[in-house]
N, C-alpha and C positions, 0 to 999 in steps of 0.2 A: 479599504482592504479588499472589498469585493471587486473593485475595478482593477486592482493590481492582479488578483487571481485571473480575471478575464484576460488581461493583456498577456500575462505569462502563458496562459493556456492556449490562447490564439497563436502565439509564437510557436509553441510546441506542435500544435496540429498542422499549422502551415508548413513548418519545416519538414515534417515527415510525409506530408502529402507531396511536397515538391522534391524531396530527396529520399525516395523509397529504397528499401532493401532490394537487391543485395549490393548495389553499386554505390548508393548514397551520392548520386549525381543528380543535378536538377533536371527534371522532366516537366513537360507541359501538364497542367492540371485541367482536365476537361469536364470534370464532374460539376454538377450544379448543386447548390446547397440551399436549404429552405430557411434562410434568415436574411434580413435586409441589410445588414452591416458588413457584408463580405467586401473586403478590399482586394485589389488585384493580386494575382499570383505572379510574382516577378522574380522568383528565386531568392527573395529576401524575407526577413522576419518583418511582420507588419508593425510591430511596436518595439523598435530597438531601444527606445528611451528607458525601458524598465530594466535593461541589462546592468546599468551602472549603480543601482541602488544597493544599500547594505542592510537596511532595516527589514521589518516584516516578521511574520511568524515562521516557525520551522518549515512548514510545507512550502511557503513562498520562497524561502531561501533555497530550498532544494530545487524548485523549478527554475529559479534564477541561475543556479549552477548549470542546469540542463540547457537553458537558453544560451548561456555564455559559450559552452562547448559547441553547440550547434552553430553559433554565429562565427566565432573566431577560427574554427577549424573547417567550416563548410560554406556558409553563405557569404561571409566576408573574411576570407583567410587573412590572418594577421599573425605572423610568427611570434612577435613579442607578446601581444595580448594573449595568444593561444597558450604560450608557455606559462604565463602567470595564471591564467584561468585553469589550466590543467593541474598545476601544482596546488592551487587553492581547492580544486575539486577533490583531489586525492586526500588532502588534509581534512576536508569537510567530512569525509566518510571515516577516515582513520580516527578523527576526534571522537566520533560516536562509538567506534569500536573499542577505543583505548582510554577514553577520559570521561565522557558524559553519559553514554548509554544509547541504546537504539532509539532513534527518532527524538533524541534530546539534542538540541542545537544551542550551544551557549548555556544560558541558564533557563531555557524554555523547554519543558518536557512535553512532547506531543505523542508519547508512546501509545500505540494501539488505539488511536483515535479512529472510530468508525465514521464519524461525520466528515472528516477530512481525508479519509482513506483514498478516495478517487483522485485527489490532487497529488498525494504522495505517489500513487501508482503511475499517474501520467508522467511525472517527472522521472521516476525510477526507470520506467520502461523506455523513455527517451534516452536516458543515460546508458541503459543496457545496450541499446543499438549503437549510439555514437562511440561509446568506449570500445565496443567490439570492432567498429570501423577503424579506430585509431590503432588498435592492437593488431589489425590484420591487413595493413597496407592500403587502406582506402584514403589515407592522407599521405602523400608521397614524402612530405618533408618532416613527418613526425610519426614514429612508430614506437609504441610503448604499451605495456599491458598493466601498468600499475593501477590505473583507474578502473579498468575492466575487473581486476581482481577485487578491488575495494567495493565496487557495485555488486558483484556476485556475492561477496561476503554479507553485504546488507540484505540481499534477497534471501540468502540461506537462513540468516537469523530470523527474518520475518516469516518465512515458511515454517521454521521450527516453532516459533511462538504461536503461530496460527494453529498448528497441529495440536497444541495444548488445549485450544478452545474449540476444536471441531466437535460438532454435535453428531453423534453416531447412531441416532435412531429417532423415530417419531416424525411429526409433521415438519420439523425444522432441520431434518437430517442434511448433512454436508455443509451447513453454514458454520461460521466461526463466531462464538460469543465469548468475549473477554472484556473485563472492565478496562477503562482507559481514559485518556484526555478528551476534552472538548465534547462532553456529554450534554445533551439537551436538558436533562434533569427529570424527564418524564417520558413515557410511563415507567413505573418501576416493576410492572408485571405485565406479561403478554403471553397468551390472552388473559384477560381479567374478567371473571375468575378463571383459575386453571381448570381445565377439563378434569372430570373425575374418572374418565374411562381411558383405557389404553389407546393411544393413537397408532394406527398402522404406519409402518415405514412406507413412504411414497415410492412408487417405481420410478426409475430414471426416465427422463423424457417428458415429465409433467411441467406445466408452466411454473416459473419461479414464484414461490409464495412470499409475498412481501411482508415485512414486519418493521416495527419502529425502533429496533435495537441494533440490528446488524446492517452492514453495508453490502448491497447487491454486487457492486463492481468488485469490491475486495473479495467477496465470497467466490465470485466467478473466477477471478484471477488466481486465487489460492488453488482452486480445483484444476484450472487450466495448467498451471505450472506443476502441480502434483501429478497429474495424469499425462501431461506432455502433449495434449492435443484437444481440439475443440470437441471431438467425439467423446472425450472423457468427462466433459462438463455435464453434470447430471440433470440439468434443467433445460427445458425448452425456452428459448429466448426470442425476443422480437426480431423480425426480419432485418432490422437496421442495427441491431446491437453490435455486430462485428464490423460495421463500417466506420472508418475514421472520418469524423464529421466535425468541422469547426463550429457548427451550431449546437453540438452536443458535447461540450467539453468534459463533463463529469465522467462520461464513459470511454474517453479516448484511450485510457490505459489498456483496456481489454483488446481492442484491435491492434495496438502496438505490440503487446505481448504475443498475440496470435501470429502476427507477421514475423516476429523474431523467431518463434518456434518453427514456423513453416520454412524459414530460410536457414534452419540448422543451428541457430544460436542456442546455447545451453543456459539453464537457469539454476544450476546447482553448483556448489563449490565446497571444497573442504573448509570447515569452519568449526571453531570451538563452540561450546555452549553459549547461547545468547546472553547478553548482559544488558539490563535496563538501568535507568537512572534510579528508580525506586524498586525495591524488592517486591516480587510477585510470587505468591504461593498458589499452586493449582493442585487440587485433589480430584482425581478421576476415578470413577466407579463404573461398573458395567452398565448402570442405568442413568448416569448423569455426571456432571462435573461442577465443582465450586472453585471459584478463583477470587482472591482478594489481595490487596496491598496492605500488609500488616502495619506499616508505618505511613500509610497514605501516599499521596503523590504531591508533595509540597511545592514542586516547581511546575505543576500542570495547571492549566486553565480549566475550571469546572469539570473535574474528573469524576467518573464513577469509580468507587473503591471496591465494590463487591459485584460479582456476577455469578449466576448459576443457570444451568440448563438441565431439564428433566427429559431424558430420552424416551420415556414411556408415554407421557402425556403431551409432549411438545411444548410445555410451558417453560418460560425463561424469565430472568430478572436481571436488572441492573439497579444499583442503589449506592448511596453514600454511606449507609450504616448497616447493611445486611438485613434490612427489613423491606420486603418480606423475606422470611427465612427460607432456605432451601428445604426440600423434602429430606427425610432421613434415608439417604441412599444406603443400600445394603451391598454386600459382596466385598471383594478385595479392593482396598484403596491403594492407588498409586499416587504418591505425593511427589510433586516436582517443585523445587525451589529455584526460581529464576534469579540469579545473582544480580547485585546492583552495585553501582558506584557510591551510593549513599548508604552508610551503615544503618542497619535496622535492629536495634537492641530488643524490640518487642518480639521479633521472630526468634532471636537467639534464646530469649527467656521462655 
């Protein structure tokens, strides 16, 4: 599985290095990269053999869709294969929107996975760029905006869901904490023990404070899309963070989104309320939020079911059973029920 992720990720980064915005035409790649397994930049994808598979996890299937669009429309134009790949890609996103739920592919629910967020964003950012190209005349023999609309709808849903988990104060301010699939299982509390004193809100421009529960790349992209520019991202990041680097596959989504924004691509679209495979309840208070799946996530691998964040102390938690319990947040509660394709009688009761 890890090798598949590597091959797909290398294909994605190689494509966008060689076919940059705004023209999506092959250009020489002169940059040097600090890993020993770099293959030649020859206007091709380095691992075309992974394009034809059908198995894998939801994140792998998403990036395979991205690779197929890049290959059949740009690196190796093939009208017949491109048409089939395009129709399959539109169906791939429409199925999530209409049948299975956000980030649920077939019977595998990978909703709100922090651990695999970087792979999802690498694939989605690639598709945002290529679908824009197809909709805006960068492919002379195929012009259609169906895929662009489907990808934008996915992004809008993801931003809306992330907003429900945004931490609005304390040392973890601006990050997104929500329970979801593919959780490591520990720790259940960070920091442990929770501070007993109020944590000051950090000023913008401080180094990113790492934690074991949220994903840095996903947090940065959430703020990048929300604010519309790198200057709106509230953290100071390493000098190489925004460089598209085939030796640093996990962070590739961020420079791709940055490039898209700088070239005028939008990341918002009219969309109805997001819908997941399993119902999610989020209660937000002035000083924190609590989120959980009242009927669990039966189709997800190793999910966390509960999550909460305290905006005053900077403490946060993920768990399968709600232990440790959240603080007794005060003030007005705003409850959001994220609808699901699987009925949840516990929530109704």
